[in-house]
C-alpha positions as CSV (number, residue, x, y, z in Angstrom):
1,M,-59.9,182.5,58.0
2,W,-61.1,181.9,54.5
3,A,-59.7,179.5,51.9
4,P,-60.7,178.7,48.4
5,G,-63.7,176.4,48.5
6,S,-64.7,177.3,52.0
7,S,-67.8,179.3,50.8
8,I,-69.4,175.9,50.0
9,L,-69.3,174.9,53.6
10,L,-69.8,178.4,55.1
11,P,-73.7,178.1,55.4
12,F,-73.3,174.9,57.3
13,L,-70.4,176.1,59.5
14,L,-71.8,179.4,60.7
15,P,-74.0,179.4,63.7
16,S,-77.6,180.5,63.3
17,C,-78.3,184.1,64.1
18,S,-82.0,183.6,64.4
19,A,-83.4,184.9,67.7
20,S,-86.0,182.2,67.7
21,S,-83.3,179.5,67.8
22,P,-81.7,179.0,71.2
23,F,-79.1,176.6,69.8
24,P,-76.4,178.5,67.9
25,F,-76.2,175.8,65.1
26,S,-79.0,175.2,62.7
27,S,-78.4,171.4,63.0
28,P,-76.1,168.8,64.5
29,L,-74.6,168.3,61.1
30,S,-73.4,171.9,60.9
31,F,-71.9,171.5,64.3
32,F,-70.0,168.4,63.1
33,F,-68.6,170.2,60.1
34,F,-67.7,173.3,62.2
35,F,-65.8,171.3,64.8
36,H,-63.7,169.4,62.3
37,A,-63.0,172.4,60.2
38,M,-61.6,174.3,63.2
39,H,-59.5,171.4,64.1
40,F,-58.0,171.3,60.6
41,I,-57.4,175.0,60.5
42,S,-55.6,174.8,63.9
43,F,-53.4,171.9,62.7
44,A,-52.5,173.7,59.5
45,A,-51.6,176.9,61.3
46,S,-49.3,175.1,63.7
47,V,-47.5,173.4,60.8
48,L,-47.0,176.7,59.0
49,I,-45.7,178.4,62.2
50,S,-43.3,175.6,63.0
51,T,-42.0,175.6,59.4
52,A,-41.4,179.4,59.7
53,I,-39.5,179.0,63.0
54,I,-37.3,176.2,61.6
55,A,-36.5,178.2,58.5
56,Q,-35.4,181.2,60.6
57,G,-33.7,179.6,63.6
58,S,-32.5,176.1,62.9
59,P,-29.1,175.2,61.5
60,L,-28.8,174.0,57.9
61,P,-27.5,170.5,57.1
62,L,-23.8,170.2,57.4
63,E,-23.1,170.3,53.6
64,R,-25.1,173.5,53.3
65,R,-23.6,175.4,56.3
66,A,-21.6,178.5,55.5
67,L,-17.9,178.1,56.1
68,S,-15.8,180.9,57.5
69,F,-12.1,181.3,56.8
70,H,-9.6,183.2,58.9
71,I,-5.9,183.8,59.2
72,L,-4.1,184.3,62.5
73,T,-1.9,187.5,62.6
74,A,-1.0,187.5,66.3
75,G,0.2,184.9,68.8
76,T,2.5,181.9,68.6
77,E,1.6,180.9,65.1
78,A,0.9,184.3,63.7
79,C,1.4,185.0,60.0
80,D,3.2,188.2,58.9
81,D,2.2,190.3,56.0
82,T,4.4,188.4,53.5
83,Q,3.0,185.1,54.7
84,V,-0.6,186.3,54.5
85,T,0.0,187.4,50.9
86,A,1.6,184.0,50.1
87,I,-1.3,182.1,51.7
88,N,-3.9,184.2,49.7
89,A,-1.9,183.4,46.5
90,A,-1.9,179.7,47.4
91,I,-5.7,179.7,47.8
92,T,-6.1,181.3,44.4
93,D,-3.6,178.8,42.9
94,A,-5.2,175.8,44.5
95,K,-8.6,176.8,43.1
96,L,-7.0,177.3,39.7
97,M,-5.6,173.8,39.9
98,A,-9.0,172.4,40.8
99,S,-10.6,174.2,37.8
100,V,-7.9,172.8,35.4
101,A,-8.5,169.3,36.9
102,L,-12.3,169.5,36.5
103,K,-11.9,170.6,32.9
104,A,-9.7,167.5,32.2
105,L,-12.3,165.3,33.9
106,K,-15.0,166.5,31.5
107,V,-13.3,164.8,28.6
108,K,-15.4,161.9,27.4
109,D,-14.0,158.5,28.5
110,V,-11.2,160.2,30.4
111,Q,-11.2,157.1,32.7
112,K,-9.9,155.1,29.8
113,S,-6.7,157.1,29.5
114,N,-3.4,156.0,30.9
115,G,-3.0,159.1,33.1
116,F,-6.3,158.6,34.8
117,N,-5.8,154.9,35.4
118,Q,-2.3,155.4,36.8
119,L,-3.5,158.0,39.3
120,F,-7.0,156.8,40.2
121,A,-7.3,153.2,38.8
122,K,-10.9,152.2,38.9
123,A,-12.4,155.2,40.7
124,S,-15.3,156.8,39.1
125,V,-15.0,160.2,37.5
126,A,-17.6,161.6,39.9
127,T,-15.5,160.5,42.9
128,V,-12.5,162.4,41.6
129,Q,-14.6,165.5,40.7
130,E,-15.9,165.7,44.2
131,R,-12.4,166.1,45.6
132,Y,-11.8,169.2,43.5
133,N,-15.1,170.6,44.4
134,F,-14.0,170.6,48.0
135,V,-11.0,172.7,47.0
136,N,-13.2,175.3,45.3
137,K,-14.9,176.0,48.7
138,L,-11.7,177.8,49.7
139,E,-12.0,181.6,50.2
140,I,-9.6,184.4,51.0
141,P,-9.4,184.4,54.9
142,A,-10.2,187.3,57.2
143,K,-7.4,188.4,59.6
144,V,-7.9,187.5,63.3
145,T,-5.7,187.9,66.3
146,S,-7.1,185.1,68.5
147,L,-8.5,181.6,68.1
148,D,-10.9,181.9,71.0
149,A,-13.9,182.7,68.9
150,F,-13.4,179.5,66.9
151,Q,-13.1,177.0,69.7
152,G,-15.4,174.0,68.8
153,N,-16.7,175.7,65.7
154,A,-16.8,172.9,63.1
155,D,-17.5,175.3,60.3
156,A,-14.5,177.6,60.8
157,L,-11.1,177.1,59.3
158,V,-8.1,179.1,60.4
159,F,-4.7,179.4,58.6
160,T,-1.7,179.7,60.8
161,C,2.1,179.9,60.2
162,I,4.4,177.5,61.9
163,P,7.4,179.3,63.5
164,A,10.8,178.5,61.9
165,T,11.9,177.2,65.3
166,D,9.1,174.6,65.5
167,V,10.0,170.9,64.9
168,K,7.3,170.8,62.2
169,A,8.9,173.6,60.2
170,A,11.8,171.3,59.1
171,K,9.6,168.3,58.4
172,A,6.5,169.4,56.5
173,A,5.4,172.0,54.0
174,A,2.0,172.2,55.8
175,N,0.0,170.4,58.5
176,T,-3.8,170.0,59.0
177,V,-5.5,169.9,62.4
178,N,-9.2,168.8,62.8
179,I,-11.4,169.3,65.8
180,G,-11.6,166.2,67.9
181,K,-8.9,164.2,66.0
182,L,-5.8,163.3,67.9
183,T,-2.6,163.4,65.9
184,K,1.0,162.3,66.7
185,G,1.9,166.0,67.3
186,S,-1.0,166.8,69.6
187,N,0.6,165.1,72.5
188,G,-2.6,163.6,73.7
189,V,-4.5,167.0,73.6
190,V,-7.7,166.9,71.6
191,P,-7.7,169.8,69.1
192,T,-10.6,172.3,69.5
193,V,-10.0,174.4,66.4
194,N,-9.7,173.5,62.7
195,L,-6.3,174.6,61.3
196,I,-4.2,174.5,58.2
197,R,-0.7,175.3,59.3
198,F,1.9,176.4,56.7
199,S,5.7,176.1,57.5
200,P,8.2,178.6,56.1
201,L,9.3,175.9,53.6
202,G,5.7,175.5,52.5
203,L,5.6,179.2,51.5
204,A,9.2,179.5,50.3
205,A,8.6,178.7,46.6
206,G,6.8,181.9,45.9
207,E,5.6,180.8,42.5
208,S,2.5,179.4,40.9
209,F,2.0,175.8,40.0
210,T,2.0,176.9,36.4
211,V,5.8,177.4,36.6
212,A,6.3,173.7,37.5
213,A,3.8,172.8,34.9
214,G,5.8,174.7,32.3
215,K,8.9,172.7,33.1
216,L,7.0,169.4,32.9
217,K,5.6,170.4,29.5
218,A,9.1,171.2,28.2
219,S,10.3,167.7,29.4
220,K,7.4,166.0,27.8
221,G,5.8,165.2,31.1
222,E,8.9,163.7,32.8
223,M,9.3,164.7,36.4
224,K,12.9,165.8,37.0
225,L,14.9,167.0,40.0
226,D,14.5,170.7,39.0
227,T,10.7,170.5,38.2
228,F,10.0,172.1,41.6
229,K,12.0,174.9,43.2
230,V,14.7,174.0,45.7
231,V,15.2,176.4,48.7
232,G,18.0,175.9,51.2
233,G,18.8,172.5,49.7
234,K,15.2,171.3,50.3
235,L,12.3,170.8,47.8
236,A,9.8,173.7,48.0
237,P,6.7,172.8,46.0
238,P,4.2,175.5,45.0
239,A,2.0,176.4,48.0
240,G,-1.1,175.9,45.9
241,F,0.1,172.3,45.1
242,T,0.5,171.8,48.9
243,L,-2.8,173.3,49.8
244,L,-4.7,171.2,47.3
245,H,-3.2,168.2,49.1
246,E,-4.1,169.6,52.6
247,V,-7.7,170.2,51.6
248,Q,-8.2,166.4,51.4
249,H,-7.4,166.2,55.1
250,S,-9.5,169.2,56.3
251,L,-12.9,168.2,57.6
252,P,-14.6,171.6,57.3
253,L,-14.0,171.6,53.6
254,L,-15.2,168.0,53.4
255,G,-18.5,168.9,54.8
256,N,-17.5,167.5,58.2
257,V,-18.1,164.0,56.8
258,E,-15.6,161.7,58.4
259,T,-15.8,159.2,55.6
260,K,-14.5,161.9,53.2
261,H,-11.4,162.4,55.3
262,L,-8.3,161.0,53.5
263,I,-5.0,160.0,55.0
264,D,-1.7,159.6,53.2
265,Q,-1.2,156.2,51.8
266,K,2.0,154.0,52.1
267,T,3.9,152.1,49.6
268,A,4.7,148.4,49.9
269,D,8.0,149.3,51.7
270,D,6.1,151.5,54.2
271,K,7.1,154.8,52.7
272,P,4.6,157.7,52.1
273,A,3.3,157.7,48.6
274,I,4.2,161.3,47.6
275,G,6.6,160.9,44.6
276,I,5.3,160.5,41.0
277,Q,6.4,156.9,40.8
278,Q,5.2,156.1,44.3
279,V,1.6,157.4,43.7
280,Q,1.4,155.1,40.7
281,L,2.8,152.0,42.3
282,I,0.5,151.8,45.3
283,G,-2.6,149.5,45.0
284,D,-5.6,150.4,43.0
285,A,-7.8,150.8,46.1
286,Q,-5.2,153.2,47.6
287,K,-4.9,155.6,44.7
288,P,-8.2,157.4,45.1
289,Q,-7.6,157.6,48.8
290,N,-4.2,159.3,48.5
291,P,-4.2,163.1,48.6
292,Q,-1.0,163.5,46.6
293,N,-2.6,161.8,43.6
294,Y,-5.1,164.6,43.3
295,A,-2.3,167.2,43.4
296,F,-0.4,165.4,40.6
297,F,-3.5,165.0,38.5
298,A,-4.2,168.7,38.5
299,L,-0.5,169.5,37.8
300,Y,-0.4,167.2,34.8
301,A,-3.8,168.3,33.6
302,Q,-2.1,171.7,33.2
303,S,1.3,170.5,31.7
304,N,0.3,167.4,29.7
305,P,-3.5,167.2,29.3
306,E,-2.8,164.7,26.5
307,F,-2.1,162.1,29.2
308,F,-5.7,162.1,30.1
309,L,-7.2,161.7,26.6
310,P,-8.9,158.3,25.9
311,S,-6.6,158.0,22.9
312,C,-3.6,158.0,25.2
313,F,-3.9,154.3,25.9
314,I,-1.2,151.7,25.5
315,P,-2.7,148.1,25.1
316,G,-1.6,145.5,27.5
317,P,-2.3,144.6,31.1
318,L,-4.1,147.5,32.8
319,L,-3.6,148.8,36.3
320,G,-5.0,145.8,38.1
321,T,-1.4,145.0,38.7
322,A,1.5,147.3,39.3
323,P,3.6,148.5,36.2
324,V,6.6,146.8,37.7
325,E,4.8,143.5,37.8
326,R,3.6,144.0,34.3
327,S,7.2,144.7,33.1
328,I,8.4,141.5,34.8
329,S,5.6,139.4,33.3
330,L,6.3,140.8,29.8
331,F,10.0,140.1,30.3
332,L,9.3,136.5,31.4
333,R,7.0,135.9,28.5
334,S,9.6,137.1,26.0
335,L,12.2,135.0,27.8
336,V,10.0,131.9,27.6
337,E,9.4,132.4,24.0
338,R,13.1,132.8,23.3
339,V,14.0,129.7,25.3
340,T,11.2,127.7,23.6
341,K,12.5,128.7,20.2
342,A,16.1,128.1,21.2
343,K,15.5,124.5,22.2
344,P,15.0,123.1,18.7
345,V,18.2,124.9,17.6
346,A,20.2,123.6,20.6
347,V,19.2,120.0,20.0
348,P,20.7,119.8,16.5
349,V,23.8,121.5,17.7
350,K,24.3,118.8,20.3
351,K,23.7,116.0,17.8
352,P,26.4,117.0,15.3
353,T,28.6,117.7,18.2
354,A,28.3,114.2,19.4
355,V,29.0,112.7,16.0
356,P,32.2,114.6,15.5
357,V,33.4,113.5,18.9
358,K,33.0,109.9,17.8
359,A,34.5,110.7,14.4
360,A,37.7,111.9,16.0
361,P,39.1,108.3,16.3
362,V,37.8,107.6,12.8
363,A,39.8,110.6,11.6
364,A,42.8,109.0,13.1
365,K,42.3,106.0,10.9
366,P,42.5,108.0,7.7
367,V,45.8,109.2,9.1
368,V,46.9,105.6,9.3
369,A,45.5,105.1,5.8
370,A,48.2,107.5,4.8
371,K,50.6,104.7,5.2
372,P,49.2,102.7,2.3
373,V,49.5,105.9,0.4
374,A,53.1,105.9,1.3
375,A,53.6,102.4,-0.3
376,P,52.8,103.6,-3.8
377,V,55.0,106.6,-3.1
378,A,57.8,104.2,-2.3
379,K,57.7,102.8,-5.8
380,P,58.6,106.0,-7.5
381,V,61.9,106.9,-6.1
382,T,62.2,110.5,-7.0
383,P,58.6,111.7,-7.7
384,P,57.3,114.8,-6.0
385,V,54.7,112.6,-4.5
386,V,57.2,112.0,-1.7
387,A,56.5,115.6,-0.6
388,K,52.9,114.5,0.1
389,P,53.8,111.9,2.6
390,V,55.9,114.6,4.3
391,V,52.6,116.4,5.0
392,P,51.0,113.5,6.7
393,A,54.2,113.2,8.8
394,K,53.6,116.7,10.0
395,A,50.0,115.9,10.7
396,A,51.0,113.2,13.1
397,P,52.5,115.3,15.9
398,P,50.1,118.2,16.4
399,P,46.4,117.2,16.1
400,V,45.4,120.8,15.5
401,V,47.8,121.2,12.5
402,A,47.0,117.8,11.3
403,K,43.4,118.5,10.9
404,P,43.7,121.3,8.3
405,P,46.1,119.2,6.1
406,T,44.0,116.1,6.4
407,A,41.1,118.1,5.0
408,V,43.2,118.7,1.8
409,P,44.3,115.1,1.4
410,A,40.7,114.1,2.1
411,K,39.7,115.9,-1.0
412,A,42.5,114.3,-2.9
413,A,41.6,110.9,-1.6
414,A,38.0,111.3,-2.9
415,P,37.8,107.7,-4.0
416,P,36.9,106.3,-0.6
417,P,33.3,107.7,-0.2
418,P,32.8,106.7,3.4
419,V,36.1,108.3,4.5
420,V,35.4,111.4,2.5
421,A,32.0,111.8,4.1
422,K,33.5,111.7,7.6
423,P,36.3,114.2,6.9
424,P,33.7,116.9,5.8
425,T,32.2,116.3,9.2
426,A,35.6,116.8,10.5
427,V,35.2,120.4,9.4
428,P,32.5,120.9,12.0
429,V,34.9,119.3,14.4
430,K,36.3,122.8,14.6
431,A,33.0,123.8,16.1
432,V,33.3,121.0,18.7
433,P,35.9,122.6,21.0
434,P,34.4,124.8,23.8
435,P,35.7,128.1,22.3
436,V,34.0,127.2,19.0
437,V,30.9,126.2,20.9
438,A,30.4,129.9,21.4
439,K,29.6,130.1,17.7
440,P,26.7,127.8,18.0
441,S,25.5,129.9,20.9
442,A,25.8,132.9,18.7
443,A,23.9,131.1,16.1
444,V,21.2,130.3,18.6
445,S,20.9,133.9,19.7
446,A,21.0,134.9,16.1
447,K,18.2,132.6,15.2
448,P,15.9,133.8,18.0
449,A,16.8,137.4,17.0
450,P,14.6,137.4,13.9
451,P,11.5,136.2,15.8
452,V,12.1,138.8,18.6
453,S,12.7,141.6,16.1
454,S,9.6,140.5,14.2
455,K,7.6,140.7,17.4
456,A,9.1,144.1,18.1
457,A,7.9,145.1,14.8
458,V,4.4,143.8,15.5
459,A,4.2,145.2,19.1
460,P,4.6,148.8,18.1
461,A,1.9,148.3,15.5
462,A,-0.5,147.2,18.2
463,A,1.0,148.9,21.3
464,A,2.8,151.9,20.0
465,P,1.8,155.0,22.0
466,P,-0.2,157.5,20.0
467,T,1.5,160.7,19.2
468,S,-0.6,162.4,21.9
469,C,1.3,160.7,24.8
470,P,4.7,159.5,23.5
471,S,6.3,160.0,26.9
472,I,4.3,157.3,28.7
473,K,6.0,153.9,28.7
474,N,3.7,150.9,29.4
475,G,1.2,153.4,30.8
476,L,3.5,154.8,33.4
477,I,4.0,158.6,33.8
478,P,7.7,159.1,33.7
479,G,9.9,160.8,36.3
480,V,11.8,160.6,39.5
481,D,10.4,160.6,43.0
482,L,11.2,164.0,44.5
483,A,11.8,164.4,48.3
484,F,8.7,166.3,49.2
485,P,8.6,167.8,52.7
486,F,6.2,165.5,54.5
487,D,4.9,164.9,57.9
488,D,2.6,161.9,58.5
489,D,0.6,163.6,61.2
490,E,-2.9,164.3,59.9
């Protein structure tokens, strides 16, 4: 064997061919070089041969293994032709959703948008992108009539169809089974084949996710009761939407890496986080671990991509706390500000109120003072002044009627300054009774109103949602929680 540079050593390595030399090497040095050269050549050859054998016969790393996809057309969970067509369409639709999501994730600073924060909190963009790359591994399955060939095959995934008579059919749109992972429905039997099982309800929608996206767009991103199709009184989400969710449970599509396997998260009241409000109200750490969040992100990336623009950001507390907690904190803060400003107003109200209460008996004295007025009236026998004393006489019985007239005589009896000063305060005495106290409360609420309204004017200036995402309130994607068919058994 010759290699570049070996010609330099060749004279020293070749044995001597001289008939006069009984020793085949010309010198001990040439023997030394020859021995080590052969050792090196032998080692190099073994390495090359081993490498060739490994390349041809050894399995590739898990993430590089070729996956195989199949659909069962015979047996207990066989899919008929209609269901095969529906599953093939679901695979195409799920991959389209993944592509739409990946496009939205390429927007610079997408993680600063309200939409991204509400669905994934502090997760990295790369983490989210990986989940959609798993979806893109899906392929149209080949028809098979038995599961025998896929027993224990970690790289094979088989689609089956749950019979309408099965308990699962009424509970879930689909169900994922992984080799070696016990589930509630496996009844203690360890699964030996990887499956994604669709129920009749899971395939009942018969429409693309783009139909639901079109409804969302028309409603400015608000999830409504009719956003998804309803079949037989039950919600039937698009099969592609369901499949994108199920991929996050399927180990073969996750490279058979256990740490990549996601389970459905629960809300604080132990309900599955599957509705649009629920997926936003779970904890920050839960959001990137919840399969439904990825399905919603892809759906909204199609219907309302503006939700995921960095300009779609409403200042205020971010998603470190739940939106409900933020709303409560904002309410309490405004309430404290109102109460704080109301106190200085309330104190003056109480002070004048206390003065008139004491002034009431003083007001009675001016009524007595009317008697001296009656004395001069007695001197003129027939003057009209006598009519004036008649008025004080009426003021004596009813205190309420007496107060208005006393106000008029008070003005007439302007000479006594101290008495005149107190009667004007008697006018606020009307505000003293409890019914009239409501007016001071109205005054109190009226006074805080300008500050609140002024803040409302300032808040929109700082926190008004940009025109690109007007539907989002305090960062929360709007809508109702729909009753998705769900079975916590994966």
